C-alpha positions, 0 to 999 in steps of 0.5 A: 478582700477586707474580710479576708485580710481582717481574718489573716493579717489580724491573726498574725498581728495578735501579740501572742501569735506575732511573738511566737512566730518571731521567736521561732524565726529566731530559733531557726536563725540560730542554726545559720550564720546569723546565730547572734541575731537569732539569739536576740530575736528568741530572747526578745520574744520570750521577754515580751511574752512574759511582760504581756502575760505577767504585767497588767499591759492588757488591762492598761489597753482595755480600760480606755476602750471599756470606759469610753461609753458609760453603762446605759441609763434606763431613766431615758425610757423604753427603747423601740428596739434592741440590737444584739451583735453576734459573738456570743454563740458558738455555731459549730459547737451548737450544731455539734451538740444540737443546742445553743452553746454560749461563748465567752461573750455571754453577757450579750445573751444575758442582756438580750433576755433582760431587755426583751423582758423589761421592754415587751414592746421593743423589737429584738434584732440578733445580728450575726452570720458566718464569720469563719474565713472559709464560710463553711459554718452555720450563721450564728443568728440561726441559733437565736430563736431557741435562746429567745424561746428559753427567755419566754420571748415571742419569736415574732418580736425578733428579727434575725440578721444572718448575712454579716461577717464582721462589725461593718456588715452588722451595721449595714445589713441591720439597717437594711432589715429594720429601716429605722425611723428618725424618731426611734431609739435603738440600743446596741448591745455588745462587749464593752471593749467592742462598743466604740468600734461598733457604734462608729460602724452604725454611725457610718451607715447613718443608723444612730444607736445608744450604746449598751455595753456589757462584759467588762473586764476592767474595773471602773476605778483605775487599778493596775491589778497584776493578772492571776495567770499568764494566760489571763494576762496574755488573753487580755493583751490579745483582746485589747490589741485586736480591738485597737487594730480593728479601730485603726483598720476600720477608720482608715477604710472608712468603716467607722465615723472616727478613730475612737468614737465617743458618746 
């Protein structure tokens, strides 16, 4: 039930989707005796969409997430294992074209190759199943082996976790697979905005990890840069809102150790 709600309610609550639906409802109301209320709703929708797309609202919301955990410190020494969370490969397109297609979170893939070659004794885990609502797509991790081959990484070093559909399941199923020892050090690779929720999920299942954030969209210095395009600003706002909603939902349902995990 949680998975279904996360795919449906979250979709409707994304700012862009919610405001569009709100505005359309206002347009429909304008044809009824509630014309004035409909006009206000439509106007409010347009104003808020413009603010979300043209003002640095998304940047303001993303920065606390992306700056929560610092870049990983390599001076601590070689890790025993590296966990890369799914979200970087498009299973549908990869199946259609017969080769792996990397999506917008490609920084996770770059980090996987970089870490695999830098630490040849570390185990590599790619965690990502079929996260589609209908469950009719191939598991994302099924396409990880060709990626590792292209990086020159031996397949016997890799463990593929193909069952998980969300971050909480990433943590639970990965722990079941690798059975980490208390003396081991594991890196967790995912997008910087996603690191707080991901680390919280792993902590909640008793699997301590070291954060390895990638794919930042905000600068390290506080900077209220106006988006270059409306779509860029709205995309940042949606990404930030999705993550904050995820943090709240996971915390309320006990899937993370705390609302906003920290180092």
